[in-house]
Structures are given as structure tokens and as C-alpha cells.
C-alpha positions, -999 to 999 in steps of 0.1 A, spaced: 671 418 552 651 401 525 642 423 496 617 412 469 612 435 440 586 432 412 586 394 413 564 377 388 558 340 379 540 327 349 532 290 341 523 287 305 496 313 300 487 315 337 500 344 358 506 331 393 525 361 408 523 395 394 549 421 402 552 413 440 573 436 461 579 433 498 607 432 524 613 413 556 637 422 585 654 402 611 631 394 640 599 396 619 573 370 613 553 377 581 521 359 572 510 351 537 473 344 532 451 338 502 429 312 486 442 279 472 461 285 440 468 322 447 506 316 447 516 313 484 535 280 479 550 293 446 563 323 465 579 302 491 595 279 466 610 308 447 623 323 480 638 288 488 656 288 454 636 258 443 618 276 415 628 304 392 608 336 389 598 347 354 609 383 362 619 404 392 647 403 417 654 390 452 683 396 476 691 383 511 714 405 531 723 423 499 733 390 482 714 386 449 696 353 443 707 350 407 745 352 416 752 324 441 724 301 450 747 276 468 758 302 493 723 316 498 709 281 505 731 280 536 711 309 550 676 295 541 654 269 559 623 256 541 595 234 555 571 223 528 535 212 534 543 176 529 562 159 558 596 147 546 609 122 571 623 86 572 593 68 588 613 37 597 641 57 614 639 70 650 639 107 657 676 105 666 684 87 633 665 113 613 683 141 630 717 125 625 710 117 589 700 152 580 728 167 600 752 148 577 736 166 547 738 200 565 764 227 562 767 228 600 783 201 622 762 193 652 768 169 680 740 144 690 736 164 722 730 196 702 705 178 679 686 164 709 685 199 725 670 213 693 642 188 696 637 195 733 635 232 726 604 224 705 589 201 732 598 170 711 611 147 739 608 114 720 643 105 707 645 68 703 610 62 689 604 54 653 589 83 633 560 61 622 548 59 658 547 97 663 516 119 662 511 144 634 522 172 657 554 155 667 562 148 630 557 185 622 580 194 651 607 171 638 603 184 602 609 219 616 638 208 638 656 194 607 651 226 588 670 245 616 700 222 619 721 245 597 709 277 616 692 295 587 687 333 588 655 330 567 629 304 576 601 296 551 571 277 564 543 264 542 513 254 564 536 240 591 508 233 616 481 219 592 462 189 606 477 189 641 463 194 676 460 227 693 487 220 719 513 213 692 502 243 672 507 265 703 541 250 711 553 255 675 540 291 675 558 298 708 590 284 694 588 304 662 582 336 682 613 328 703 634 323 671 623 356 657 624 378 687 654 364 706 675 350 677 667 375 649 653 350 624 632 362 595 601 339 592 576 338 564 546 317 572 515 305 553 484 292 569 447 290 564 442 293 602 436 330 604 436 331 642 471 316 641 483 340 615 468 370 634 483 360 667 518 352 654 525 376 625 533 413 627 526 419 590 501 399 569 502 400 531 473 389 509 481 372 477 452 373 452 420 392 451 397 371 473 377 396 493 372 371 521 407 375 534 405 413 532 374 412 554 388 387 579 419 408 584 398 440 588 377 421 614 409 415 633 417 452 631 445 448 606 449 466 573 453 440 545 486 445 525 481 435 490 508 417 470 
């Protein structure tokens, strides 16, 4: 379980997150929504151990974040908004390269199957020739090489076609429901968030998101 208690983040004089408390359990997909600048990406960066909170506490499976980040990072996968791939490398070369940096040893066959599971069949093609959707899938596949328990996704389907969005969504649902992953997901696509996430948290006070969630028949949960 992920347990976030009274988490706050201040940059200079600006309060980004204010005493945020929530939990996530294995098998859950949780959505984070809010206007730009509300703190969604900041929250994911803190959960990924890439940024320090100003105050508050976080634990993952009862292991406190402030005690052993190196061990915790073995349990966390993070996909940022920006695609981070070697454009001149093939899909195979990217997967092999990042496997060498991973805590898990994977054969080329296992790496290829991971891509196939996400409907990413291209293997020997250079990344620069791939569509945006295929690049997003590859980015996600790389984040899963070390088999994380907690997967943090910051706008993982932004700017891609509907087919790729649906395929990624189906794969994430499979990861959560059949493999017990905890997934925390940000998106501005409210249809996507509504269909994929059991719980949806609103960061910030923008009434637009409250109303949209109520229109979907869901009670907004404020952070």
C-alpha cells in the first residue's frame, strides 16, 4: 500500500501542495485531475523520489520514503510527460540499453514480449520513425522492465491517436487487475480518466473539474 500523509510542497512563497493525504492499494488505478499548475506533476515527482516534500510523510508497503530511497526506487516506475528515448536507436536497442540500467535482468525475448503485450510489434525500427503512440508505448515498456509495484504516469497518452490510447488503457487495466500494480495517473482527458480510474482526486479548487466529475456520476475527492 502507498500511504501519503499531510504532504505539502512550497516553492519560494508559493504553496503547490497543501497537506495532501490519500492512500492507494494494489490493483487500484487512481486518477489525478486539476488545472495546469495545480500540482499534479509535482505530486508524481515527489512520489517518484525525484523531489522532496516540504513537510509530510510517505510510505510504500510500510517503508518510509525518507529512510531508503535507493530500495524504494526499485519498486517505483515513473513515466514523465516528455518522451525520453534514444531516437537514433531501434526499439530493441532502447529496451536493451535501459535493461542494463535496471535492477532486473531480462532476456531479449522477455523485453520483446513486454513490447508485444502493449501491441508494440516494431522491434528493429529506429525510434525516430515511430508514431507518437508507439513512442509512448515504448516509454511505458521501459518503465516496466524492473517490474515496479507502483507505477506513476504523467499524461502518458497526450497527443496520440485513439487506438493507441485504448491499447495503453487496456494494458494498464491488465497490470492493475491481474498483476496487482498500483497506478497513479494524470490526464486532461476526462473520458479516459473516468473509464480507467476507480478513484479520482482533484488537486486545486477549480470548480470545472468538480462539475465534470459530478456529471459522470462520481463524487469529487479533494486533495
